[in-house]
C-alpha positions in Angstrom: 71.9 -116.0 -13.9 72.5 -112.3 -13.4 74.9 -112.2 -16.4 75.2 -108.4 -16.3 76.6 -108.2 -12.8 77.7 -110.8 -10.3 77.0 -113.8 -12.6 76.1 -117.1 -10.9 76.7 -120.2 -13.0 75.3 -123.6 -11.9 75.2 -126.9 -13.7 72.0 -129.0 -13.6 71.1 -132.5 -14.8 68.9 -132.8 -17.9 66.3 -135.6 -17.9 64.2 -136.3 -21.0 65.2 -132.9 -22.4 63.9 -131.1 -19.3 65.6 -129.6 -16.4 64.7 -127.6 -13.3 66.7 -125.5 -10.9 65.8 -124.0 -7.5 67.7 -120.8 -6.9 69.5 -121.1 -3.6 69.6 -117.5 -2.4 71.2 -116.1 -5.6 68.3 -113.8 -6.4 69.1 -110.2 -6.1 66.6 -107.7 -4.6 64.6 -106.3 -7.5 65.7 -107.2 -11.1 67.4 -110.5 -12.0 68.4 -111.8 -15.5 68.2 -115.6 -16.0 69.3 -117.7 -19.0 70.3 -121.2 -19.7 73.0 -122.6 -22.0 73.7 -126.2 -23.1 76.6 -128.0 -25.0 75.9 -131.0 -27.1 78.3 -133.9 -27.7 79.8 -132.2 -30.7 80.6 -129.1 -28.7 77.9 -126.9 -30.1 76.6 -124.4 -27.5 73.1 -123.1 -27.4 71.7 -120.4 -25.2 68.2 -119.5 -24.3 66.9 -115.9 -24.4 67.2 -114.0 -21.1 64.3 -114.0 -18.7 63.9 -111.2 -16.2 62.6 -112.0 -12.8 62.0 -109.7 -9.9 62.6 -110.4 -6.2 60.7 -108.1 -4.0 60.3 -109.2 -0.4 60.5 -105.8 1.1 57.4 -103.8 2.2 56.9 -100.3 0.8 57.3 -97.3 3.0 55.0 -94.4 3.6 55.9 -90.7 3.5 53.5 -89.0 5.8 52.5 -85.3 5.9 52.5 -83.8 8.5 55.9 -85.3 9.2 56.6 -87.2 12.4 57.1 -84.8 15.3 55.6 -81.8 13.4 53.9 -79.0 15.3 51.3 -77.1 13.3 48.7 -74.4 13.9 46.2 -76.2 11.7 45.9 -79.3 9.5 43.2 -79.6 6.9 44.4 -82.8 5.2 46.7 -85.7 6.1 48.6 -87.5 3.3 50.6 -90.7 2.9 52.6 -91.4 -0.2 53.2 -95.1 -0.7 56.7 -95.7 -2.2 57.9 -99.1 -3.3 61.2 -99.7 -5.2 60.1 -103.1 -6.3 56.9 -104.1 -8.1 55.1 -101.0 -6.9 52.7 -100.1 -4.1 49.0 -101.2 -4.0 47.3 -98.0 -3.2 43.9 -99.7 -3.2 44.9 -102.1 -0.4 46.9 -99.6 1.6 45.1 -97.8 4.4 45.4 -94.5 6.3 43.7 -93.6 9.7 44.0 -90.7 12.1 43.7 -91.1 15.9 43.5 -88.7 18.8 44.4 -90.8 21.8 42.6 -94.1 21.3 39.7 -92.5 19.4 39.7 -92.7 15.6 39.0 -89.4 13.9 36.0 -89.4 11.5 36.8 -88.4 8.0 37.1 -89.4 4.3 39.9 -91.4 2.9 40.6 -91.4 -0.8 43.6 -92.0 -3.1 45.2 -90.5 -6.2 48.1 -92.2 -8.0 50.3 -93.5 -5.2 49.0 -91.2 -2.4 46.4 -91.6 0.3 44.5 -88.6 1.5 42.5 -88.2 4.7 40.1 -85.2 5.2 38.7 -84.9 8.7 34.9 -84.6 9.1 35.3 -81.5 11.3 38.1 -79.1 12.2 40.9 -80.6 14.2 41.4 -79.1 17.7 44.5 -78.7 19.7 46.4 -81.7 21.0 48.4 -84.7 19.8 47.5 -86.9 16.9 48.7 -90.3 15.6 48.7 -91.3 11.9 48.6 -95.0 11.2 49.4 -96.2 7.7 49.4 -99.8 6.4 51.6 -99.7 3.3 51.0 -102.7 0.9 52.7 -103.5 -2.4 51.5 -105.6 -5.3 53.0 -108.8 -3.8 51.2 -108.2 -0.5 54.3 -107.2 1.3 53.1 -104.9 4.0 54.3 -102.7 6.9 52.7 -100.6 9.5 53.9 -97.0 9.7 53.0 -94.7 12.7 53.8 -91.0 13.1 52.7 -88.2 15.3 52.0 -84.5 15.0 50.7 -81.8 17.3 48.2 -79.0 16.7 48.8 -75.8 18.7 46.3 -72.9 18.3 46.9 -71.5 21.8 47.8 -67.8 21.9 50.8 -66.9 24.0 50.0 -65.5 27.4 51.6 -62.1 28.1 51.6 -60.4 31.5 52.8 -56.9 32.3 54.3 -57.0 35.8 55.2 -53.3 36.0 53.6 -50.8 36.1 50.6 -52.2 38.0 47.3 -51.1 36.5 46.3 -47.7 37.9 49.8 -46.6 38.9 50.1 -42.9 39.8 53.6 -41.5 39.6 55.5 -38.2 39.3 58.3 -39.8 37.3 58.1 -39.1 33.6 60.2 -42.2 32.7 59.4 -45.7 33.8 60.6 -49.2 32.9 57.9 -51.5 31.6 58.5 -55.1 32.7 56.7 -58.2 31.7 56.8 -61.9 30.6 55.4 -64.3 28.0 54.7 -67.9 28.8 56.2 -69.2 25.6 60.0 -68.9 26.0 60.5 -69.7 22.3 59.3 -66.3 21.5 62.2 -63.9 21.1 60.4 -60.6 20.5 57.5 -58.7 22.0 55.8 -55.6 20.8 55.2 -53.1 23.6 52.7 -50.3 22.8 52.7 -47.1 24.8 50.0 -44.5 23.9 49.7 -46.1 20.4 53.4 -46.0 19.7 54.9 -49.5 19.4 58.4 -50.7 19.9 59.9 -54.2 19.4 61.9 -55.5 22.4 63.7 -58.8 22.7 63.0 -61.4 25.4 65.3 -63.3 27.7 63.8 -66.6 28.8 60.4 -65.1 28.3 61.0 -61.8 30.1 61.2 -58.4 28.6 61.5 -54.7 29.6 61.4 -51.3 28.0 62.2 -47.8 29.3 59.6 -45.4 28.1 58.5 -41.8 28.5 55.1 -41.0 30.0 52.9 -38.0 29.1 51.0 -36.0 31.6 47.8 -37.7 32.5 46.6 -41.2 31.5 49.1 -43.5 29.7 47.9 -46.7 28.0 50.4 -49.6 27.9 50.0 -53.1 26.4 52.2 -55.8 25.0 51.6 -58.2 22.0 53.5 -61.2 20.7 53.2 -63.9 17.9 54.6 -67.4 18.3 56.3 -69.4 15.5 52.9 -70.9 14.4 51.2 -67.5 14.0 49.2 -67.6 17.2 48.8 -64.0 18.4 48.4 -63.0 22.1 48.3 -59.7 24.0 48.2 -58.4 27.5 45.3 -56.3 28.8 45.7 -52.5 28.8 47.5 -51.2 31.8 46.9 -47.5 32.8 49.7 -45.4 34.3 49.0 -41.8 35.4 51.7 -39.1 35.3 51.0 -36.4 37.8 53.6 -33.6 37.7 51.4 -30.9 39.5 51.9 -30.4 43.2 49.0 -29.9 45.5 47.5 -26.5 45.8 47.8 -24.9 49.2 45.3 -22.2 50.2 46.1 -19.8 53.0 43.2 -18.2 54.7 43.7 -15.2 57.0 41.0 -14.2 59.4 
């Protein structure tokens, strides 16, 4: 047995030209080569042809997309590839389901080659999802695979702390200060009177020194997170007034 590598030789008793042998744990995972040989009283040796037998007591595994722990902006389809290194996966018996909390998401499941596909009935909203796959091979070895992903379509929230809306000032230069609620964002676009400038953030906070023009100045900030969600502050107005009051003297 297994004459190519790690051969195991066992003697058995022949009765009425027949013999049987129970393999006591010598089978290798996957492919095994088995043959029998016999020697007669004259010393002649005969050998059977080799028989290939497969041992597969391991369940297949599932490769799921989106991957476990993924955060996406949108997901239109969930897939699970059934991979089995033994006799092969049974794609017809394997199953795929999507849950949000304890509620199963409605949709269509179909397969192609060794992959299961799930298309939701309607667009998936924000939140956490659980993918449950039962992977089964042609020998009915099976295993449950569970993975999770999150959808995030929430735009980042940006606030301009200074200047306050409606500020009137005589200073031609001010420092715009603000914050973004997503601290993973490392850059914010600040727009002053339609002129934009990229500024870096520090733990979600940013600032920019800028020149004002006489009269009304429009200031806003925009940012995009790693998933492509775009957010912006409201427009803040700051008024630069460089003219002093007019004094009128009346002599009577």
